[in-house]
N, C-alpha and C positions, 0 to 999 in steps of 0.2 A: 280852949286849947285842947281840953281833955275830950270834948266832943269829936274834935277834928282827928285826933288820934284813934279814937275809937271808931269814927267812919272809915278811916284810911284803913285800920285792922280788918274792917268788914269787907271792904272793897278789895283787899288783898285775898281775902279768904274766898270772895265770889271769883275773883279772876282765877286762881287755883283750880276751883271747882269746873269752871267753864273750860279750862284749858285740857283738864283730865277729860271731860265730856266729849271735848272735840277730838281728843287722840282716842277714843275709845271706839273701835270698829262696830260693835254691837249698838251702839246709839244710832250710829248712820243707817245701819241695816233696818233697824225698827222705824226710823223716822221716813227713810227712803229706800222701801223695798225694791221696787222696779229699776231703780238706777242701780242697786246692788247687784241685781240678777244682771243687768246688761254688762257691769264691770266685769262680773264674774264670768260670762260667756266670752268677753273679749280677752280676758287673761287666760282662758282656756284655750281659745283659738290661737293666740300667739304662742303659747307656751307648748302646746302639743305638735310635735313634728309632722309634716305633710307626710303622704303616703309616700312609700319608696317606688321608684320606677323599675318594673319588672322587664327585664330584656328576654327575648326568646333566645334559648341556648341550642338550636339546631344549628347544624355546621353551615348551611347557607346563610343564615341571619348573621352568625359570627363572621364569616367571611366578606359579608357587606359592611359589618361594623369595622372591620380591619381594613378593608379598603379605604374607607373614609378617613380612618385616623392615622394611618401609616404615612400617607404623603406629608400630612401637616407636622408630623413628628421628626421624622428621619432628614437628614441632609444628603444630597446626592455624594457620592464617594468620589474623590477627585482620581483622574485616571492613574493608573498604576505605571511607573516607568518601565519600559521593555528592557529586554536582555542587553542590548547595546548600551543603554544609558547606565544600567548597572555595572558593565564592564569599564566604562568611563570613569563612573565614581570610584570604583576599586583602584583603577589605574592611577588615578589623581590622588588619592589617598597615599598610596605607597610612593609616588613621586615626591611630594610633599615632605613625607617621613624621611626619605634620602635626602632631600635638599637640606632638611634641617639638621641632619645628622652631619653632613659633610661642612656644613656652616660653622656648627659647634667646634667640631675638630680643628677647622681652619682658624677659626678665633682662638682657640686654646694655644695653636702653635705660635700665633702673633704675640698673645700675651706672654707666653715663655721666653719669647726672644727679646721682648722689651724689657723683662725682669731681668735677665742675664746682662744686657747691655747697661742698665742703669745700676746694676750691684756693683760695689767697689771690688777691685782684683785682689784676691788673696795672696799674700806672699808667705814665705815659710818665716819671715822675721816678725809680722804681726800676729801670727799664731803662736803663742806660748804655752802650748799644752800643759 
């Protein structure tokens, strides 16, 4: 039983050492130098941004670029209403406002008449001041 415990302890120590060795990047660089160079080159290629595109800034080039971009971005404006359509719109609004005002006044008169008709008549006898 003691020998099994001793061997188990040694196995655990070897396992820890191997794990530390596998996680040490220097070990891999020493053991596989060319693979390490390739990995470093690939990482550099992926991490370094590509060259920026330089556009010519003369007026002719900018106008050409604007002509290509503007049609794709802007929407055509809907046709604006004419003078007659504007006058009709204003007249319709005024007419609706007047009709609403008349209907409100007439409804107020009807409700007032209904309240007077349903109210009990007041006589001098019922009012004891």
